[in-house]
C-alpha positions, -999 to 999 in steps of 0.1 A, spaced: 357 747 19 372 776 -5 377 766 -42 410 784 -47 436 764 -23 420 730 -38 434 745 -75 464 760 -55 472 726 -42 467 707 -74 491 734 -91 516 732 -63 519 693 -67 520 692 -104 483 679 -114 473 709 -131 489 738 -149 483 775 -140 464 784 -177 440 752 -171 432 765 -136 422 797 -149 400 785 -178 381 762 -147 377 790 -126 363 811 -156 341 778 -164 328 780 -127 313 811 -134 290 803 -156 277 776 -135 274 790 -102 273 766 -73 293 737 -90 328 726 -71 356 736 -86 366 697 -86 337 688 -105 345 710 -131 380 700 -136 371 666 -138 345 674 -166 372 691 -183 394 662 -182 424 681 -165 426 661 -135 417 623 -124 394 616 -97 427 603 -76 445 632 -84 416 655 -69 410 631 -37 448 634 -30 450 673 -33 415 672 -10 434 650 12 464 675 19 438 703 21 417 688 48 448 667 62 430 634 61 448 605 52 440 590 11 434 554 4 431 536 -29 402 512 -22 415 493 -53 448 478 -39 436 475 -4 427 442 11 386 447 19 375 428 55 343 417 49 332 414 86 341 452 82 317 458 60 288 439 76 292 464 105 271 494 80 241 481 62 244 480 24 217 509 20 234 531 47 268 522 25 250 534 -7 231 566 8 263 579 22 284 567 -3 310 551 27 322 518 30 341 501 64 370 485 53 390 477 83 381 468 119 402 467 155 383 457 186 370 493 194 377 510 158 362 508 124 378 529 95 355 540 69 363 550 34 343 583 24 342 612 0 331 636 22 354 635 51 339 666 68 301 654 69 302 648 106 265 637 106 276 606 86 303 595 112 281 601 141 252 579 123 277 551 119 285 552 153 254 545 168 247 517 140 282 503 145 289 507 182 322 516 174 345 547 169 348 559 134 382 565 117 374 583 81 399 579 50 394 596 19 389 578 -11 375 583 -49 335 580 -51 343 560 -80 364 532 -61 337 533 -29 310 529 -56 328 499 -70 338 485 -38 303 490 -20 292 466 -50 319 439 -50 317 435 -14 282 433 -6 277 413 -38 300 385 -21 283 391 9 246 386 -4 259 357 -26 270 337 4 239 345 22 216 333 -8 238 298 -8 234 295 25 196 295 20 197 275 -14 214 249 6 190 250 34 162 245 12 175 212 -7 195 197 20 162 170 22 174 162 -16 198 130 -14 233 143 -28 241 132 -65 206 127 -76 186 151 -101 150 154 -88 132 158 -119 96 159 -101 72 187 -116 69 197 -78 103 205 -75 114 212 -110 85 241 -117 84 256 -82 98 291 -92 81 311 -63 104 301 -38 126 333 -26 166 315 -26 160 305 -64 145 340 -75 172 356 -52 200 332 -68 192 340 -100 194 380 -96 224 375 -71 244 357 -103 234 384 -130 240 414 -107 275 399 -95 282 392 -132 277 426 -142 298 443 -116 326 415 -125 325 429 -158 316 397 -172 303 389 -209 286 356 -202 275 332 -178 276 293 -180 252 274 -158 262 237 -163 249 204 -147 267 177 -134 263 146 -116 274 157 -82 271 193 -87 259 226 -108 290 247 -117 284 283 -126 312 302 -146 316 334 -156 338 349 -189 358 373 -178 380 393 -202 374 362 -226 386 336 -196 362 314 -178 360 316 -142 342 294 -115 323 315 -94 300 290 -74 287 256 -74 252 247 -67 234 213 -52 224 194 -81 186 195 -67 183 228 -71 193 227 -111 159 222 -125 144 254 -101 172 276 -113 167 268 -149 129 270 -145 135 301 -133 157 317 -159 132 301 -185 104 324 -171 123 355 -172 132 348 -204 97 340 -217 105 304 -228 86 271 -226 95 255 -193 81 224 -201 102 219 -230 132 202 -219 141 180 -250 156 209 -275 176 239 -273 156 272 -268 166 311 -270 150 341 -253 157 373 -237 150 397 -209 157 429 -195 171 441 -163 185 472 -145 213 472 -123 234 499 -106 214 523 -132 225 505 -162 199 488 -186 210 454 -192 198 432 -225 202 396 -212 200 372 -240 194 331 -229 200 300 -244 195 263 -231 207 230 -246 198 195 -234 230 178 -218 230 143 -202 221 157 -164 201 182 -173 198 217 -196 228 235 -199 220 274 -200 245 303 -212 231 339 -204 250 368 -223 248 402 -210 246 433 -229 249 467 -221 223 487 -237 231 525 -253 222 544 -222 260 545 -225 274 568 -247 291 553 -282 328 552 -275 353 567 -297 373 541 -320 407 558 -306 390 545 -271 389 509 -285 427 506 -286 435 516 -320 471 530 -325 474 564 -340 490 549 -370 462 525 -377 440 552 -369 452 576 -399 445 544 -420 413 539 -403 406 576 -414 416 571 -452 389 542 -453 357 560 -438 364 594 -460 351 573 -487 321 585 -496 311 550 -511 325 518 -512 324 487 -486 347 485 -452 348 451 -435 355 443 -400 366 405 -396 376 384 -369 366 354 -347 333 354 -326 337 378 -296 364 400 -311 348 433 -305 334 435 -345 301 451 -332 318 475 -313 341 488 -338 311 492 -360 292 509 -333 324 534 -330 325 537 -367 289 548 -370 293 574 -341 322 588 -357 301 593 -390 270 598 -375 260 637 -386 226 659 -388 231 658 -425 237 620 -432 212 595 -432 223 563 -414 205 528 -417 213 499 -401 204 464 -406 213 439 -373 206 408 -356 204 416 -326 202 452 -322 229 450 -293 233 491 -289 208 518 -298 227 547 -309 210 585 -315 207 597 -348 208 561 -365 176 541 -381 182 503 -366 160 476 -382 158 442 -362 162 410 -384 129 388 -379 135 357 -400 103 342 -389 85 368 -406 107 369 -435 130 400 -424 162 383 -434 193 403 -439 188 403 -480 152 410 -478 159 442 -451 188 454 -476 168 454 -505 142 478 -488 168 494 -471 181 509 -506 149 524 -514 149 545 -479 177 569 -496 207 559 -472 239 577 -475 256 547 -453 242 512 -446 255 490 -418 247 453 -421 257 434 -389 271 404 -407 273 389 -444 263 355 -438 257 343 -472 265 353 -509 230 368 -514 238 394 -491 274 398 -501 263 405 -536 235 429 -524 260 448 -503 285 448 -531 258 464 -556 248 487 -530 283 503 -529 288 500 -562 255 524 -562 271 553 -543 260 543 -503 291 534 -477 284 497 -466 298 489 -435 298 449 -422 317 421 -403 326 389 -417 341 360 -401 379 355 -414 411 350 -400 431 381 -416 426 411 -434 438 396 -466 417 365 -463 385 383 -462 389 393 -500 389 354 -509 360 348 -490 340 373 -509 350 356 -542 342 322 -526 306 334 -515 299 340 -555 309 377 -554 327 384 -592 365 393 -584 360 427 -604 329 438 -582 350 431 -550 378 451 -567 356 480 -577 336 485 -545 358 472 -513 375 503 -498 391 485 -468 393 454 -443 399 458 -407 407 425 -392 408 428 -353 411 406 -323 410 413 -283 442 409 -263 441 408 -224 460 433 -206 486 427 -179 476 441 -139 495 472 -137 493 464 -98 509 429 -101 523 424 -136 561 408 -131 593 414 -150 610 382 -170 643 382 -191 632 366 -221 662 343 -233 644 317 -253 655 317 -287 624 305 -302 604 331 -276 626 361 -291 621 348 -327 582 353 -317 591 391 -308 616 398 -335 642 401 -313 680 380 -312 692 394 -278 675 388 -245 649 411 -240 632 423 -209 593 419 -212 566 413 -183 543 382 -173 513 378 -155 515 373 -114 507 337 -108 483 344 -83 473 379 -93 457 401 -68 426 417 -58 425 444 -82 420 421 -114 402 391 -95 436 370 -90 439 364 -128 467 387 -132 449 402 -161 430 435 -158 409 446 -191 411 440 -228 422 462 -256 416 457 -295 449 449 -321 440 460 -360 453 452 -392 444 473 -415 439 472 -456 433 502 -474 424 489 -509 448 508 -529 448 509 -569 478 480 -568 455 462 -546 426 463 -566 444 450 -598 454 423 -575 422 412 -567 410 414 -601 434 392 -616 426 364 -586 457 372 -566 463 350 -533 458 359 -500 495 358 -495 503 378 -524 472 405 -513 489 404 -480 525 410 -494 516 440 -514 495 455 -481 524 454 -461 547 473 -486 518 498 -486 520 501 -447 500 478 -434 507 469 -399 503 433 -393 486 418 -360 516 401 -347 535 435 -352 506 453 -330 511 427 -307 547 424 -304 549 464 -297 526 457 -267 547 429 -254 578 450 -256 561 481 -241 552 457 -211 512 460 -212 504 422 -224 526 391 -223 541 366 -249 510 340 -242 487 365 -256 508 371 -285 506 333 -293 470 330 -289 460 361 -308 481 357 -339 500 321 -339 498 299 -372 517 270 -379 
């Protein structure tokens, strides 16, 4: 296929400008053999979908959007997973004699001949993006694997009486049986592919429930017979390097896994409950992926300008605050990504080091060996740092050293657990840091929350008429907003929401704010002054999103409501 026609098709359909096409063609000359489409994708001039639609016109092959198409699992089974992955194709529909297959290479007839022989059916090809095909392969075959593993597991434990937990060591410690090993691997793989952050394995009298936390909400994934619970926990404990004989006290462990080429750091925590040990597995993808930019995490351009004022300061303390799981660490990593330069020495103290960042010296806390936040911080100040990142200020001693480091000419970044930006300042004073030291060292506070985004495929319009609801969004007249579809759709795992974004409330420590801190002002007084200085409150940020139709009123209440 010639390159120029595809470029012309993109221009004719309004996907690309003529100047962008010429620039891409010039860049292509520098790398002979590279497809024009790949060059355009690298430059960010077209999306994968736009490129596929142009190819569809060029090759006269129909385009299919797999993210919104119902996938027939029986059709998927007609092609083995290894063949589907090797050829980047997936079957998604079938009739009596015809199998419809999505591919990103619809002119490779050798693939279709191979599929025809394997399936014994006529092959009808449709064009889809490579990303959509890979996602569909992962999800579809994962579902198939889960059902197969569960069938095998149920056969294995049919001898055990339902509702009775077998606590005999033979069944509990027998971890070399294939169904349990496969079940643990399948649970972790499925969770990763569904973008889950945590896996909860919970024992009850008549079942063991397995739930996944996806976009902040727990979703039930499967139920396992109670007789299999001990074997399941023992397998996880062995992977996590934990003591399999100890069942009376909480235990912690960790292990690594590679799924779809991404290295996962998996944290395990168990706690004894009435019916056995409850286990929570946290999935952290290590930084083989690039650190994301702060604007990619949802920070608005208005807030980004205030954020830039803070990180321009050569010394001082910048704090990111919010509840557990609100993305504070991710924001700090993104900040370090912006600050990391060849002429800057950055040292971090973390517990745990969630992502490895190129060019940054990261120190892992080891409390057993005496390497606490305070001890590490003292040593780091002798390491000639320019920027210091402290994972979390947990006590007065760490707060005091961090503040002193800022006063002696270092930029210190850290996190703190408070509800809003103004409350952070009082928390530092409560920890025992003198108000005048807080005032002289603090350069800015960023309060953060995560808000779920509506699924763009199935969100529904609704008229807001209730006076109480209208007050929440600052309106007096009825206004049109969006709500989540009750049943959701396939694209959002039937939840009505797809993905999350961060909202921010930023206080820049100006001279009038410093005076208020020194004089022992309340959080309300500091907050009111910050608003006069241009701080946009968390509620204002979510209200804008509700009115723009990207999130719901429920999320506004959940993220910012207070009595």
